[in-house]
GUGU-735046 format. One line per field, with one value per residue (C-alpha): x, y, z. Coordinates in nm, 3 decimals. Example, Ala and Ser with C-alpha at 12.3 -4.5 7.8 and 13.67 -1.06 7.14 Angstrom:
<pts>
east (1.230 1.367)
north (-0.450 -0.106)
up (0.780 0.714)
</pts>
This chain:
<pts>
east (4.409 4.136 4.046 4.408 4.440 4.130 4.252 4.590 4.405 4.207 4.520 4.709 4.413 4.397 4.769 4.783 4.505 4.693 4.380 4.206 3.897 3.694 3.518 3.598 3.440 3.785 3.894 3.979 4.246 4.388 4.393 4.572 4.846 4.877 4.913 5.178 5.372 5.325 5.491 5.811 6.050 6.092 6.474 6.690 6.760 6.392 6.228 5.899 5.683 5.587 5.292 5.457 5.513 5.885 6.061 6.263 6.530 6.630 6.963 6.958 6.724 6.706 6.872 6.772 6.436 6.284 5.911 5.753 5.391 5.230 5.049 5.374 5.529 5.245 5.275 5.648 5.600 5.322 5.574 5.805 6.067 6.031 6.396 6.504 6.315 6.560 6.336 5.961 5.739 5.655 5.293 5.383 5.245 5.196 5.322 5.475 5.821 5.794 5.827 6.195 6.270 6.419 6.157 6.234 5.960 5.592 5.445 5.799 6.061 6.418 6.615 6.952 6.854 6.711 7.033 7.243 7.058 7.199 6.888 6.884 6.518 6.284 5.918 5.741 5.376 5.180 4.964 5.267 5.528 5.442 5.507 5.828 5.968 6.282 6.366 6.303 6.530 6.810 6.765 6.784 7.100 7.252 7.230 6.928 6.637 6.303 5.975 5.651 5.369 5.027 4.757 4.513 4.149 3.984 4.055 4.191 4.437 4.533 4.622 4.827 5.019 5.097 5.202 5.431 5.604 5.632 5.820 6.044 6.147 6.186 5.869 5.636 5.504 5.435 5.251 5.033 4.950 4.848 4.630 4.460 4.390 4.239 4.012 3.893 3.806 3.630 3.424 3.314 3.211 3.014 2.850 2.737 2.607 2.370 2.157 2.067 1.722 1.667 1.408 1.661 1.953 2.074 2.177 2.524 2.704 3.082 3.271 3.650 3.674 3.472 3.257 3.274 3.465 3.286 3.424 3.267 3.337 3.079 3.052 3.380 3.554 3.707 3.484 3.170 3.278 3.322 2.965 2.835 3.020 2.834 2.493 2.477 2.364 2.595 2.406 2.646 2.628 2.512 2.836 3.154 3.485 3.598 3.349 3.268 2.916 2.622 2.485 2.125 2.141 2.290 2.027 1.760 1.930 1.855 2.129 2.054 2.417 2.701 3.057 3.350 3.707 3.878 3.874 4.243 4.305 4.014 3.887 3.534 3.402 3.063 2.997 3.114 2.830 2.559 2.626 2.557 2.259 1.987 2.103 1.895 1.620 1.854 1.786 2.156 2.170 1.826 1.904 2.263 2.400 2.727 3.053 3.419 3.635 4.007 4.090 4.400 4.190 3.963 4.201 4.541 4.568 4.714 4.623 4.450 4.173 3.995 3.985 3.838 3.559 3.491 3.476 3.230 3.016 3.000 2.912 2.632 2.491 2.596 2.331 2.473 2.842 2.918 2.871)
north (0.664 0.756 1.071 1.168 1.128 1.335 1.610 1.610 1.638 1.940 2.109 2.046 2.183 2.502 2.556 2.485 2.734 2.979 2.956 3.162 3.294 3.613 3.806 4.112 4.360 4.475 4.563 4.930 4.820 4.574 4.837 5.084 4.828 4.742 5.108 5.148 4.858 5.000 5.314 5.129 5.151 4.818 4.856 4.686 4.732 4.739 4.759 4.583 4.583 4.215 4.056 4.084 4.460 4.413 4.612 4.370 4.515 4.302 4.417 4.230 4.042 3.686 3.409 3.119 3.103 2.874 2.882 2.743 2.705 2.585 2.904 3.097 2.833 2.859 3.241 3.217 2.973 3.187 3.474 3.256 3.199 2.818 2.761 2.976 2.768 2.542 2.436 2.385 2.241 1.876 1.968 2.118 1.926 2.196 2.247 1.907 2.041 2.071 1.692 1.722 2.014 1.966 1.931 2.136 2.020 2.062 2.206 2.183 2.312 2.185 2.494 2.344 2.215 2.548 2.728 2.463 2.540 2.894 3.076 3.454 3.471 3.259 3.319 3.225 3.274 3.454 3.146 2.964 3.231 3.259 2.890 2.895 3.218 3.062 2.878 3.193 3.384 3.126 3.167 3.545 3.514 3.314 3.620 3.506 3.741 3.622 3.773 3.675 3.687 3.788 3.531 3.616 3.643 3.770 3.809 4.152 4.012 3.744 4.026 4.181 3.854 3.823 4.191 4.148 3.837 4.014 4.306 4.081 3.885 4.177 4.069 4.346 4.407 4.037 4.031 4.316 4.126 3.817 4.031 4.204 3.873 3.725 4.032 4.008 3.647 3.689 3.972 3.752 3.474 3.714 3.867 3.523 3.438 3.735 3.530 3.297 3.414 3.453 3.173 2.936 3.001 2.677 2.603 2.452 2.259 2.257 1.987 2.018 1.695 1.374 1.214 1.175 1.511 1.712 2.067 2.332 2.698 2.923 3.301 3.500 3.246 3.261 2.990 3.159 3.451 3.217 3.089 3.440 3.517 3.238 3.328 3.027 3.018 2.869 2.606 2.678 3.058 3.085 2.924 3.125 3.043 2.683 2.509 2.146 2.086 1.950 1.682 1.733 2.105 2.037 1.780 2.033 2.292 2.043 2.156 2.124 2.056 1.910 1.988 1.784 1.900 1.594 1.355 1.411 1.270 1.027 0.761 0.790 1.096 1.072 0.732 0.863 1.121 0.889 0.623 0.834 0.743 1.001 1.184 0.988 1.252 1.547 1.706 1.677 1.303 1.219 1.405 1.290 1.647 1.561 1.673 1.674 1.981 1.957 2.123 2.301 2.494 2.646 2.684 2.803 3.173 3.206 3.240 2.898 3.019 3.136 2.771 2.682 2.928 2.806 2.447 2.539 2.728 2.440 2.194 2.403 2.558 2.341 2.479 2.832 2.776 2.442 2.572)
up (8.853 8.599 8.801 8.815 8.436 8.381 8.607 8.428 8.098 8.212 8.341 8.016 7.813 8.025 8.021 7.649 7.607 7.811 8.026 7.772 7.944 7.926 7.653 7.445 7.678 7.798 7.441 7.522 7.777 7.528 7.251 7.478 7.556 7.190 7.102 7.365 7.216 6.863 6.982 7.031 6.737 6.553 6.513 6.776 7.060 7.152 7.497 7.557 7.869 7.916 8.092 8.436 8.390 8.349 8.080 7.872 7.644 7.348 7.200 6.869 6.653 6.805 6.617 6.849 7.028 7.289 7.356 7.672 7.556 7.230 7.157 7.151 6.922 6.673 6.658 6.610 6.320 6.170 6.166 5.950 6.218 6.261 6.175 6.464 6.721 6.914 7.207 7.262 7.541 7.571 7.475 7.135 6.841 6.566 6.314 6.220 6.247 6.630 6.653 6.555 6.797 7.144 7.409 7.723 7.961 8.028 8.340 8.482 8.245 8.224 8.306 8.249 7.911 7.804 7.901 7.722 7.396 7.421 7.289 7.249 7.356 7.570 7.528 7.856 7.939 8.212 8.283 8.427 8.490 8.857 8.918 8.704 8.854 9.000 8.667 8.464 8.695 8.637 8.263 8.289 8.511 8.228 8.013 7.810 7.744 7.886 7.764 7.945 7.696 7.817 7.914 7.642 7.769 7.451 7.081 7.147 7.386 7.139 6.893 7.166 7.215 6.845 6.834 7.129 6.985 6.649 6.809 7.006 6.707 6.467 6.271 6.369 6.018 5.959 6.303 6.191 5.867 6.073 6.299 6.004 5.836 6.157 6.198 5.838 5.871 6.203 6.061 5.769 6.011 6.225 5.919 5.806 6.156 6.136 5.897 6.188 6.302 6.678 6.681 6.512 6.746 6.892 7.253 7.270 7.545 7.500 7.700 7.744 7.949 7.962 8.232 8.531 8.566 8.289 8.254 8.036 7.951 8.109 8.098 8.103 7.884 7.553 7.406 7.524 7.312 7.015 7.059 7.075 6.742 6.558 6.705 6.939 7.296 7.563 7.771 8.057 8.034 8.398 8.511 8.557 8.396 8.328 8.550 8.651 8.541 8.730 8.489 8.604 8.524 8.184 8.110 8.211 7.978 7.697 7.453 7.079 7.001 7.216 7.119 7.270 7.247 7.381 7.090 7.035 7.388 7.426 7.191 7.061 7.253 7.078 7.228 7.561 7.555 7.413 7.661 7.972 8.174 8.176 7.867 7.617 7.598 7.554 7.204 7.097 7.186 7.036 6.715 6.677 6.705 6.891 6.731 6.824 6.747 6.796 7.124 6.988 6.734 6.996 7.300 7.167 7.147 6.801 6.433 6.414 6.642 6.333 6.210 6.551 6.514 6.165 6.284 6.569 6.320 6.069 6.348 6.489 6.179 5.881 5.656 5.708 5.719 5.549 5.201)
</pts>
């Protein structure tokens, strides 16, 4: 039962994150897509090429919106459209107002309920669109516009997601403001991180699920990119994607800092780490350098990612960032 619960936690984390993996190396492609979308006129009707390659024409500015993943919801609220949201996923918990909004399902959406809410626009997500194709078709057949937002794999692609939702909702200018603000804050963080000397760079292990099934972001993941931004080394950089760790290899890597992201779902994550057999001589454990960062801040591809980077930076380099 415990293993099943842990697996479910990992799946929810990855879906909530939109399975955000990768680094910014593919920024040219993302920029080209963004420029293509920018070329579209903001006035309605507007045609947008979504993450599935389908051209979606939205005739009028949406008055009622359903979002199927928390990251989309957070973007819609950031655009100032919270009052238009009539349905959200079971995993939505931010902002506070989402608690009062109709829940339309988690990994399996309630198609009939969605249709009954009579939205003008449903914001789906590429990470789950394939498994939900039949339900999305039923929604389209009911005359409701469905836009599949891209599965962001870098900051550039997060900007693309925000840009796409901004166009679809008639808030393109606001979306551009959000993107500019994010870029400005990220640049400031990166500039500050340059003060960390090479000899002082810390090795960090990030855990997105607890023992015995410990998963960590390796190379080609979004969080690896975050660590690079703050001048930290990823203890799992040799692994690829969201990988299950070999405890012996992580002990051998001897991380200076351990970051957990499951405190929201698991009680006392720090004690979970310190209580493991064989980890007592790891630098992070010996020196009490174990911190929990809220998973939503570092996994949801929306404006709050900047807060996540800041929290990581303050945990790893408090003398540099916590001033």
